[in-house]
C-alpha positions as CSV (number, residue, x, y, z in Angstrom):
1,M,78.6,129.4,101.8
2,A,82.3,129.1,100.8
3,V,84.8,126.3,101.9
4,R,88.7,127.0,102.2
5,I,91.1,124.1,101.7
6,D,94.9,123.8,102.6
7,V,96.6,122.3,99.2
8,L,99.7,120.6,99.6
9,Y,102.0,120.3,96.2
10,F,104.9,117.1,96.2
11,G,107.3,116.6,93.0
12,V,107.3,118.4,90.1
13,L,103.6,119.8,91.2
14,K,105.7,122.2,93.1
15,D,107.1,123.5,89.8
16,V,103.9,123.4,87.8
17,A,102.4,125.6,90.6
18,G,105.0,127.5,91.9
19,C,104.7,126.9,95.5
20,E,104.7,124.4,98.0
21,R,101.3,125.0,99.4
22,E,98.5,127.3,99.5
23,S,94.9,128.3,100.6
24,L,92.1,127.6,98.4
25,E,88.7,128.9,98.4
26,L,85.9,126.8,96.9
27,G,82.0,127.1,96.7
28,D,80.0,124.9,99.3
29,G,79.7,121.5,97.8
30,S,82.9,121.3,95.8
31,T,84.4,117.9,95.0
32,V,88.0,117.0,94.3
33,A,87.3,117.1,90.6
34,D,86.4,120.4,90.7
35,A,89.2,122.1,93.0
36,V,91.6,119.7,90.0
37,R,89.8,121.6,86.8
38,L,90.3,125.3,88.7
39,L,93.9,124.8,89.2
40,R,95.1,123.1,86.2
41,A,92.8,126.3,84.5
42,R,95.0,128.8,86.2
43,A,98.3,126.8,85.8
44,S,100.8,128.6,83.5
45,N,103.1,125.1,82.8
46,G,102.6,121.6,83.3
47,S,101.7,118.9,80.1
48,D,98.5,117.6,80.1
49,V,100.4,114.2,81.1
50,T,101.4,115.7,84.4
51,W,97.9,116.5,85.0
52,N,96.4,113.7,83.3
53,S,98.9,111.1,86.0
54,L,98.4,112.9,89.1
55,A,96.2,111.7,92.4
56,V,94.2,113.8,94.8
57,A,94.8,112.7,98.7
58,V,92.2,114.4,101.1
59,N,93.5,114.1,104.9
60,R,96.2,111.5,103.6
61,E,93.8,109.5,102.2
62,Y,93.3,108.8,98.3
63,A,90.3,110.3,97.1
64,G,88.3,110.1,94.0
65,P,86.9,112.6,91.7
66,E,83.7,112.8,93.6
67,T,85.1,113.4,97.0
68,V,83.3,116.4,98.7
69,V,85.8,118.7,100.2
70,Q,85.0,120.5,104.0
71,D,86.4,123.6,105.1
72,G,89.7,123.1,106.5
73,D,90.8,119.8,104.6
74,E,94.2,119.2,103.8
75,V,94.2,118.3,99.7
76,A,97.7,117.1,98.3
77,F,97.7,116.8,94.7
78,L,100.3,113.7,94.0
79,P,102.8,113.2,90.7
80,P,103.2,109.6,90.1
81,V,105.5,108.5,92.5
82,S,109.4,107.5,92.2
83,G,108.5,104.6,92.9
84,G,102.4,92.5,112.0
85,A,103.9,93.2,115.3
86,G,107.4,93.9,114.9
87,V,107.3,95.2,111.5
88,K,109.8,98.0,110.7
89,V,108.7,100.9,108.9
90,A,110.7,104.1,108.6
91,L,111.2,107.2,106.7
92,Q,114.6,108.4,107.9
93,R,117.2,111.4,106.8
94,E,120.1,109.1,108.3
95,K,121.7,106.3,106.6
96,I,119.8,103.2,106.1
97,D,122.0,100.2,108.2
98,R,121.4,97.4,106.1
99,E,122.9,94.8,108.5
100,E,121.2,96.2,111.4
101,T,117.8,96.3,109.6
102,A,118.2,92.5,108.5
103,A,119.3,91.0,112.0
104,S,116.2,92.9,113.1
105,L,114.1,90.3,111.6
106,K,115.6,87.2,112.2
107,A,113.8,84.3,114.1
108,G,114.3,81.1,114.8
109,E,111.9,80.0,112.8
110,D,112.9,81.3,109.7
111,G,114.6,79.7,106.8
112,A,115.2,82.5,104.8
113,L,115.7,86.2,104.8
114,V,115.3,88.3,101.5
115,V,116.8,91.5,101.1
116,F,116.1,94.5,98.2
117,D,118.8,97.2,98.9
118,G,117.7,100.1,96.2
119,I,121.4,102.1,95.6
120,V,121.9,105.4,94.3
121,R,123.9,104.7,91.1
122,N,126.1,107.4,89.3
123,N,124.5,107.7,85.8
124,T,120.9,107.7,84.2
125,R,120.2,107.4,81.3
126,G,124.5,108.2,80.3
127,R,123.9,111.5,81.9
128,K,126.0,111.5,84.8
129,T,124.4,111.9,88.1
130,M,126.0,113.9,91.4
131,Y,123.6,113.5,93.6
132,L,119.7,112.8,94.6
133,V,116.8,114.3,96.3
134,Y,114.1,112.5,97.9
135,E,111.2,114.1,99.6
136,A,108.0,112.6,100.7
137,Y,104.2,113.6,101.4
138,E,105.5,112.0,105.2
139,E,102.6,111.3,107.2
140,M,100.7,109.5,104.4
141,A,103.6,108.1,102.9
142,L,104.2,106.2,106.5
143,Q,100.5,104.9,106.5
144,Q,100.6,103.5,103.4
145,M,104.1,102.3,104.1
146,H,102.6,99.9,107.3
147,S,99.5,99.2,105.2
148,L,101.8,97.9,102.5
149,A,103.6,95.7,105.1
150,S,100.3,94.3,106.9
151,D,99.1,93.7,103.1
152,A,102.6,91.6,102.3
153,L,101.9,89.6,105.3
154,S,98.2,88.8,104.6
155,K,99.0,87.9,101.1
156,F,101.9,85.6,101.6
157,A,103.1,83.3,103.9
158,V,106.1,85.3,105.6
159,R,106.7,86.1,109.2
160,D,107.9,89.6,108.9
161,V,108.7,93.0,107.0
162,A,110.5,95.4,107.2
163,I,110.4,98.6,105.0
164,V,112.9,101.7,105.6
165,H,113.1,104.8,103.0
166,R,115.4,107.6,103.0
167,L,114.5,111.3,102.4
168,G,116.9,114.2,101.9
169,K,120.2,114.3,100.1
170,L,121.7,110.7,99.1
171,E,125.0,110.2,97.6
172,I,126.1,107.9,95.1
173,G,126.3,104.4,96.7
174,E,124.4,105.1,99.5
175,S,121.0,103.0,100.2
176,S,117.9,104.8,99.1
177,V,115.3,102.1,100.0
178,L,115.5,99.0,101.7
179,I,113.0,96.0,102.0
180,A,113.7,92.9,104.2
181,V,111.4,89.8,104.3
182,A,111.5,87.0,106.8
183,S,109.9,83.8,106.1
184,A,109.9,79.7,106.6
185,H,110.5,79.5,103.1
186,R,112.5,81.0,100.3
187,G,110.1,81.4,97.7
188,A,107.4,83.0,100.0
189,A,109.8,85.7,100.6
190,F,111.3,86.0,97.1
191,E,107.4,87.0,96.2
192,A,106.8,89.5,98.7
193,C,109.6,91.1,98.7
194,R,109.4,91.6,95.2
195,W,105.6,92.7,95.4
196,V,106.7,95.2,98.1
197,I,109.1,97.1,96.3
198,D,107.4,97.2,92.8
199,T,103.9,98.3,95.0
200,L,105.7,101.1,96.8
201,K,107.3,102.5,93.6
202,K,103.5,102.8,92.7
203,T,101.6,103.7,95.7
204,V,103.6,105.4,98.4
205,P,104.4,109.5,97.6
206,I,107.7,109.4,97.6
207,W,109.7,111.6,94.7
208,K,113.4,111.8,93.6
209,K,115.1,114.5,92.2
210,E,117.9,114.0,90.0
211,H,121.3,116.2,89.9
212,F,123.4,116.1,87.2
213,V,126.6,118.1,86.2
214,D,124.2,119.9,83.8
215,G,121.3,120.1,85.7
216,A,118.1,118.9,87.7
217,V,115.1,117.0,86.9
218,W,112.4,115.5,88.6
219,A,112.4,111.9,88.0
220,D,110.0,110.2,86.1
221,G,107.5,108.4,88.3
222,E,105.8,104.8,87.7
223,P,102.0,105.3,87.1
224,F,99.8,105.2,89.6
225,P,97.3,101.8,89.7
226,E,94.5,102.6,87.5
227,E,91.7,102.9,90.5
228,I,94.0,105.4,91.6
229,V,94.1,108.2,88.7
230,S,91.6,106.9,86.1
231,G,88.9,108.9,88.3
232,V,90.8,112.3,88.4
233,A,91.8,112.5,84.8
234,A,88.5,111.1,83.6
235,A,87.1,114.2,85.6
236,Q,89.1,117.0,84.0
237,R,87.4,116.2,80.4
């Protein structure tokens, strides 16, 4: 008995596969590793680095190579990402309002508000940048961002967290991501803010395509954490 899954590709994997999504038929009892091997063998391009560093999500949850896929599952292939109550988490195509977001977090018990504002710069390694385009596996990205905010509240002595990320076309000087953390003390706020942006860049499925005067490329992402990617890579050997 065959099972049919809905396969989604993101970032550079869209170029490797030649499409954004497709339907794939596998044998009953097939696993994520089986799907990876089949698609890798079929692909006409894409380096070993691309295939060995990807992660896989089944129905918007990261999945290991041994995960058995079921008929109708949504299976997403993800290249490395470009990196409590009242928490503001958003993916949006309109400009990020830094002042409004920061002001919405402030409360009387806070002694510190730390903000990280990621800005589109005009060059990358000497190449003049015209603009950037961000895309995401949106449903999963929002889930991961909510988890990051909740984890920050439990790991650090902070009161509130905001995570806002832009999608679509961004011009030079515009904010691509805003992290804001409110806390009674500055130390915890700084630590939590740094942890959130560093972890977001490694785990939340958002990708960046850089458009230069002489072409466009998908930006190299930061490697996924070992526990997400190592099993998938090992299953392909």
